[in-house]
VMD Tcl script that builds the backbone (N, CA, C; Angstrom):
set m [mol new atoms 192]
animate dup $m
set s [atomselect $m all]
$s set {name element resname resid chain x y z} {
  {N N MET 1 A 0.892 -1.069 0.080}
  {CA C MET 1 A -0.027 -0.189 0.009}
  {C C MET 1 A 1.019 1.388 -0.203}
  {N N SER 2 A 0.763 2.031 -0.762}
  {CA C SER 2 A 1.293 3.290 -0.972}
  {C C SER 2 A 1.065 4.446 0.015}
  {N N THR 3 A 1.959 5.156 0.586}
  {CA C THR 3 A 1.823 6.017 1.569}
  {C C THR 3 A 1.561 7.502 0.615}
  {N N GLU 4 A 1.744 7.525 -0.441}
  {CA C GLU 4 A 1.444 8.945 -1.215}
  {C C GLU 4 A 0.216 8.733 -1.949}
  {N N PRO 5 A -0.622 10.043 -1.826}
  {CA C PRO 5 A -1.944 10.166 -2.111}
  {C C PRO 5 A -2.024 9.861 -3.876}
  {N N ARG 6 A -2.992 9.501 -4.293}
  {CA C ARG 6 A -2.933 9.337 -5.954}
  {C C ARG 6 A -2.815 10.785 -6.769}
  {N N ILE 7 A -3.707 11.507 -5.976}
  {CA C ILE 7 A -3.709 13.086 -6.615}
  {C C ILE 7 A -3.223 13.851 -5.572}
  {N N PRO 8 A -2.807 15.052 -5.871}
  {CA C PRO 8 A -2.321 15.826 -4.893}
  {C C PRO 8 A -3.207 16.512 -4.015}
  {N N LEU 9 A -3.086 16.958 -2.710}
  {CA C LEU 9 A -4.306 17.526 -2.021}
  {C C LEU 9 A -4.506 18.873 -2.024}
  {N N ALA 10 A -5.637 19.195 -1.717}
  {CA C ALA 10 A -5.841 20.508 -1.915}
  {C C ALA 10 A -6.276 21.313 -1.055}
  {N N GLY 11 A -6.117 22.549 -0.577}
  {CA C GLY 11 A -6.580 23.443 0.433}
  {C C GLY 11 A -6.156 22.942 1.851}
  {N N SER 12 A -7.139 23.456 2.886}
  {CA C SER 12 A -6.703 22.921 4.054}
  {C C SER 12 A -7.353 21.891 4.701}
  {N N TYR 13 A -7.976 21.161 3.784}
  {CA C TYR 13 A -8.841 20.087 4.101}
  {C C TYR 13 A -7.830 18.752 4.319}
  {N N VAL 14 A -8.683 17.706 5.079}
  {CA C VAL 14 A -7.920 16.558 5.437}
  {C C VAL 14 A -8.446 15.360 4.724}
  {N N GLY 15 A -7.683 14.355 4.475}
  {CA C GLY 15 A -8.310 13.025 3.857}
  {C C GLY 15 A -8.838 13.446 2.834}
  {N N VAL 16 A -9.873 12.480 2.392}
  {CA C VAL 16 A -10.668 12.606 1.284}
  {C C VAL 16 A -11.134 13.845 0.847}
  {N N ARG 17 A -11.432 14.744 1.857}
  {CA C ARG 17 A -11.728 16.263 1.402}
  {C C ARG 17 A -10.939 16.958 0.775}
  {N N ALA 18 A -9.784 16.462 1.171}
  {CA C ALA 18 A -8.473 17.217 0.441}
  {C C ALA 18 A -8.334 16.985 -1.042}
  {N N ALA 19 A -8.433 15.652 -1.216}
  {CA C ALA 19 A -8.730 15.304 -2.644}
  {C C ALA 19 A -9.749 15.834 -3.390}
  {N N LEU 20 A -10.754 16.046 -2.849}
  {CA C LEU 20 A -12.151 16.321 -3.397}
  {C C LEU 20 A -11.900 17.940 -3.510}
  {N N GLY 21 A -11.041 18.539 -2.725}
  {CA C GLY 21 A -11.067 20.279 -2.713}
  {C C GLY 21 A -10.832 20.733 -3.929}
  {N N HIS 22 A -10.583 19.872 -4.866}
  {CA C HIS 22 A -9.972 20.748 -6.422}
  {C C HIS 22 A -11.383 20.883 -7.178}
  {N N LEU 23 A -12.466 20.825 -6.420}
  {CA C LEU 23 A -13.832 20.928 -6.980}
  {C C LEU 23 A -14.692 21.794 -5.893}
  {N N ASP 24 A -15.079 23.135 -6.515}
  {CA C ASP 24 A -15.631 23.914 -5.609}
  {C C ASP 24 A -16.932 23.310 -5.030}
  {N N GLY 25 A -17.103 23.601 -3.574}
  {CA C GLY 25 A -18.300 23.145 -3.116}
  {C C GLY 25 A -18.171 21.424 -2.564}
  {N N VAL 26 A -17.373 20.734 -3.211}
  {CA C VAL 26 A -17.787 19.196 -2.905}
  {C C VAL 26 A -17.136 19.054 -1.609}
  {N N PRO 27 A -16.452 19.262 -1.051}
  {CA C PRO 27 A -15.934 19.016 0.345}
  {C C PRO 27 A -17.122 19.198 1.505}
  {N N ASP 28 A -17.775 20.504 1.144}
  {CA C ASP 28 A -18.732 20.941 2.151}
  {C C ASP 28 A -20.117 20.236 1.987}
  {N N GLY 29 A -20.286 19.727 0.565}
  {CA C GLY 29 A -21.489 18.907 0.166}
  {C C GLY 29 A -21.370 17.802 0.797}
  {N N LEU 30 A -20.128 17.229 0.758}
  {CA C LEU 30 A -19.935 15.597 1.237}
  {C C LEU 30 A -20.203 15.751 2.872}
  {N N SER 31 A -19.646 16.871 3.505}
  {CA C SER 31 A -19.853 16.834 5.096}
  {C C SER 31 A -21.325 16.773 5.370}
  {N N ALA 32 A -21.916 17.600 4.432}
  {CA C ALA 32 A -23.496 17.979 4.695}
  {C C ALA 32 A -24.288 16.686 4.391}
  {N N LEU 33 A -23.663 16.123 3.161}
  {CA C LEU 33 A -24.411 14.485 3.096}
  {C C LEU 33 A -24.316 13.603 4.352}
  {N N GLN 34 A -22.846 13.446 4.620}
  {CA C GLN 34 A -22.533 12.635 5.791}
  {C C GLN 34 A -23.259 12.712 6.723}
  {N N ALA 35 A -23.453 13.888 7.304}
  {CA C ALA 35 A -24.152 14.628 8.666}
  {C C ALA 35 A -25.308 13.858 8.450}
  {N N ALA 36 A -26.078 14.345 7.464}
  {CA C ALA 36 A -27.560 14.057 7.030}
  {C C ALA 36 A -27.572 12.264 7.294}
  {N N ILE 37 A -26.588 11.565 6.625}
  {CA C ILE 37 A -26.745 10.070 6.556}
  {C C ILE 37 A -26.695 9.448 8.144}
  {N N TRP 38 A -25.791 10.240 8.696}
  {CA C TRP 38 A -25.111 9.380 9.950}
  {C C TRP 38 A -25.695 9.978 11.199}
  {N N ASP 39 A -26.396 10.950 10.992}
  {CA C ASP 39 A -27.538 11.597 12.177}
  {C C ASP 39 A -28.154 10.277 13.039}
  {N N PRO 40 A -28.124 10.490 14.077}
  {CA C PRO 40 A -28.867 9.513 14.995}
  {C C PRO 40 A -30.375 9.442 14.592}
  {N N ALA 41 A -30.720 10.649 14.416}
  {CA C ALA 41 A -32.344 10.869 14.182}
  {C C ALA 41 A -32.892 10.375 12.838}
  {N N ALA 42 A -31.691 10.223 12.160}
  {CA C ALA 42 A -32.183 9.954 10.589}
  {C C ALA 42 A -32.728 8.517 10.615}
  {N N ASP 43 A -33.719 8.245 9.386}
  {CA C ASP 43 A -34.557 7.246 9.430}
  {C C ASP 43 A -33.738 6.179 8.462}
  {N N VAL 44 A -32.587 5.813 8.938}
  {CA C VAL 44 A -31.658 4.893 7.762}
  {C C VAL 44 A -31.100 3.784 9.068}
  {N N GLU 45 A -31.761 2.387 8.665}
  {CA C GLU 45 A -31.271 1.254 9.574}
  {C C GLU 45 A -29.884 1.340 9.851}
  {N N PRO 46 A -29.130 0.957 11.107}
  {CA C PRO 46 A -27.489 0.932 10.845}
  {C C PRO 46 A -27.162 -0.311 10.298}
  {N N ARG 47 A -27.720 -1.160 10.136}
  {CA C ARG 47 A -27.402 -2.392 9.036}
  {C C ARG 47 A -27.318 -1.548 7.521}
  {N N VAL 48 A -28.288 -0.971 7.194}
  {CA C VAL 48 A -28.012 -0.415 5.935}
  {C C VAL 48 A -26.761 0.570 5.998}
  {N N LYS 49 A -26.587 1.585 6.707}
  {CA C LYS 49 A -25.534 2.235 6.847}
  {C C LYS 49 A -24.119 1.617 6.877}
  {N N GLU 50 A -24.205 0.303 7.525}
  {CA C GLU 50 A -22.617 -0.396 7.459}
  {C C GLU 50 A -22.608 -1.139 6.200}
  {N N LEU 51 A -23.684 -1.589 5.619}
  {CA C LEU 51 A -23.662 -2.191 4.360}
  {C C LEU 51 A -23.079 -1.179 3.341}
  {N N SER 52 A -23.528 0.005 3.532}
  {CA C SER 52 A -23.472 1.020 2.322}
  {C C SER 52 A -21.801 1.709 2.811}
  {N N ARG 53 A -21.493 1.386 3.812}
  {CA C ARG 53 A -19.964 2.061 4.111}
  {C C ARG 53 A -19.123 0.797 3.641}
  {N N LEU 54 A -19.328 -0.369 3.557}
  {CA C LEU 54 A -18.632 -1.273 3.148}
  {C C LEU 54 A -18.646 -1.306 1.860}
  {N N ARG 55 A -19.560 -1.369 1.147}
  {CA C ARG 55 A -19.561 -1.358 -0.352}
  {C C ARG 55 A -18.624 -0.079 -0.783}
  {N N ASN 56 A -18.780 0.875 -0.088}
  {CA C ASN 56 A -18.034 2.359 -0.649}
  {C C ASN 56 A -16.920 1.765 -0.755}
  {N N ALA 57 A -16.444 1.273 0.482}
  {CA C ALA 57 A -15.003 0.949 1.097}
  {C C ALA 57 A -14.397 0.321 -0.158}
  {N N ARG 58 A -15.191 -0.848 -0.548}
  {CA C ARG 58 A -14.668 -1.691 -1.625}
  {C C ARG 58 A -14.257 -1.280 -3.110}
  {N N VAL 59 A -15.390 -0.533 -3.451}
  {CA C VAL 59 A -15.795 0.091 -4.682}
  {C C VAL 59 A -14.355 1.150 -4.757}
  {N N THR 60 A -14.062 2.189 -3.716}
  {CA C THR 60 A -13.225 2.808 -3.962}
  {C C THR 60 A -11.898 2.461 -3.289}
  {N N ASP 61 A -11.793 1.199 -3.348}
  {CA C ASP 61 A -10.334 0.627 -2.908}
  {C C ASP 61 A -10.077 1.024 -1.672}
  {N N CYS 62 A -10.533 1.370 -0.659}
  {CA C CYS 62 A -10.092 1.714 0.606}
  {C C CYS 62 A -9.468 0.737 1.186}
  {N N ALA 63 A -8.418 1.293 1.863}
  {CA C ALA 63 A -7.532 0.330 2.466}
  {C C ALA 63 A -7.504 0.050 3.949}
  {N N TYR 64 A -8.662 0.723 4.533}
  {CA C TYR 64 A -9.043 0.649 6.137}
  {C C TYR 64 A -9.626 -0.640 6.429}
}
mol reanalyze $m
mol bondsrecalc $m
mol representation Tube
mol addrep $m
């Protein structure tokens, strides 16, 4: 596993937001989306959230 990012990081963002920082508004939109999905008051079953997280990790080749 490489320790170097695949694309250069942008702005003062950290992690994936730094990679997406090249596109205006994307990091803030991602934060808003994640806040809505992971909000405990959201009407999404924990099982569905975990399956979504695992699928996303597989699709994006996440190493975590």
